[in-house]
N, C-alpha and C positions, 0 to 999 in steps of 0.2 A: 393469421397471425402467423413470422419466421421465428421459428426457434432454432436453437442453438444445445447440443449437450457436450458439455465439457464434465468430462471422469479419465480416467486415470485403468476404471474397471469396463474391462469391454459386456459383463456382463451385466452391468448394473446400468453402464449404459442401452446396452438390452430393452432392462424391465422397460426403464422409461420410455421407449424405442414401442412396445408390447403397449402401453398403459394410452399412450396416444391416441393411437389407433383407432378409442372411439371419438376423435377430436376431429370433425371431416375443414374443419377451418385451420386448422392448425399442417403449415409444411413444415419437417426440417430438412434446415438449409445446409447443418452440417454435424459433425459430433468427430470431440476432440479429445485427443488422450492426455495431454498440459495444457497448463498456462500457456505454454509459447504460442502455440498451436489455435487456442483461444485467441488470444488475442488479433492475430493477424482471419481469424474467421469472423470478427466481429467486426473488423477494420471492414470486410470484403459483403456483406450481408447484411447489415444495419439491424441484426432482429425485435424481432418486441420482447424478446424473454429468452430468458439462459437458464438450463439446467447446470448448477456448478457446485460439483465437490471441494471440496477445502482441503482436505491433506492429499497432492500432488507429485510426480514428480518436476527439477524440474525448479517452480512457481508455487506456493499456495494460493488460493483461492482467492483471499483476500491481495496478494499482490497480483495479482494479472491484473481487480481490480482499480489497483491503484495507476494501469499503466491506461486508461477508455478515459477518456474525454466526455463522453454520457455516454453512462453507463445506462446498457438498458435495462429493463426489470428484471429481477433475478432470485430464483425457488434457489436455495442453499442442499446440497443431497450427499450426506455424510452420516462415518458410521463413532464419527466422534461426536456426544451431546457437551464434552466440557465448550464449542467454537457455537454453543445455540445464541448467546448473548451477545456474542459480537456479533453474531451471523443478524440480531433485528439490531446493532448498535449502525450495522452497515444500510440500515433502511431498504432487509431484503425482503418479502410478502408473505414469502413463509421457507420451515423451515424441515425439510423433512429427516427421519433420524434410521439409517440402514438396518437392517433392512422393513419398506412401507407397503401396507398393500392399496390397492388398488383402493381399498373409500377413502384414502388419508390421503393418496395421492388427489382424485377427484378434490379435495376438500380444497386444496392448497392451486389448483387447476383453477377453480370458483373465486378462487381472490384478486385471480388475475383477469378475468371474462365479464368482469361487474365492474372494477373494478381500477381505471387507468392509473397510475404506476409507477410512472417512470423516476427514477433517479438521478438526483445530480448530483455531481461530479465532489461539489461541497461539504451531502451530505453525509463522503465515506473520507475524509478529511484526517477523524480523531480517533479514526481502527485502526488496530495495531495487531499485530498476530504473534506468533511469539518467536520467530525468528526474527520481525521488527529491531529486535537490542543489537542483533550483530550480523545484519544485513540490510541493505538497501537495492530495490528493486529501480534498475532508471531505463529508459529509451534514448536512444542513442543514434537519429535516424529512424533507419527499421530495423536496427538489430537493438534485442534487451537484453539489460549487461546486471547479472548480481556482483552488487559490490559490497564486499565486506567491508566492517566498519574502520576495521584497522587501517583501510585502504585513504579513506578521507583526511583531509589535511584540515579545514575547516569547512560550516555549513551558512550562506550570507542571502540575506533576505533579498525579494528580487519581487520588486512587486506583488502580482499575486502566485510566485512559483518560487524555491530555492537557488542558487547555485549549490552544488554540492561540489566545493573544488579537491584534485586530487592528482598526483603526477603528470597524469593522462590529462589533464586539463578540465575543463569543469561540464559537470550533466544537470539539467532545468531537473526539476520534480515538482508538481503541485502541489504542496502539502508545505505546510504550517510552520515558523520556528519554534511554536509553544511544541505542535505535531513531536518534532526531535530531542526538544529539549523533555520531554517527559517519557522517549520512547528509552534513548542513548543514555547508558549508562555512565549516570552523573556525576563518577570516579574518575571514567576518561572523557567528559565533553562536559565543558562547562559554556555558560551563556554570559561571554563575560558585555556584550552590548545587546543591544537590540536591534541591530543586524548580523551579528556574530557570534556562534555555535565553534566554539575552538575544539580540535584534540589532546590535549595536555600533551602528550608522544609527541609531538611537534614546534613541542613549546621550548625556547633557548632560551630568552629572558625577560627579565621587564628593562621597561627601559621609564625613567621620569619625563613629562613635558612640561610646557609652564604652566602655572596657577594649579599644581598640584591635578594635572591631568596625565597618566601613564599609558605608555601602548605595548605591546608584546610585538617580542621577534620572532616569526618562525624561524623554522632549519630551510625553509626556499626561500630568504631570505623576504619572504611579505609580514606588514606593520599591520598590528590589529589593532584598532584604538580601543581601549575599556573604558565603558562608563565606570564613573561614583559606586553603585552596586557590584557592576562585574568583577572591579577590582578589591575588592569585598569579597566579595562571592569566593574566584579565584587565589587570594591570599588564603580565606579558609579550606580550601579544597588541597592547597599545598601545604599547607600546616607552617606558613612562616604571620 
């Protein structure tokens, strides 16, 4: 069993490594101090199991999982119990609250040893973290970009992905429109069409079209269609 340990605390990584010594079938492929290195290590080693801290510098554990197409089995390790529900929503097989002892660790390991429990990426689609409302973590080639939501012009549905449009171009992310509609601030981002979520800061005007249809014009010149429900929702947010 190939294992990767991802935690920004060296002591915490050391404890997991020590507890794993009693498992002869385990091979530790890498240990990482942040989510950026974690993404790279998972791509390189294709582990069967990762021990993943949640609160880490740069990007948190949930955001790191979003960047992986086929996440391995996860056991979360964290000092913050308020993340427990979100961890299980992400279909982790267990959640270890620091400090944890060997007996509790062995209980978590037994779940992985006797139950094949790989996580399809679709299962973590609706899991958000506290940072999700003010930033989006995306990949561009081999690079990871932490994108403040203020830089987003609009979000567009694109098959199983969304296109996140910015001044630098667009980024693809394997999330749903409903995820972003639920996660982003509704006073700033409005679902104006089934395929478009608009940043109101980029809106310049609403233009009428034929047969009571409308479009919105953005600062960059882009014209986005309004559905009837989207038009009503936009007027409500704008107070018109």
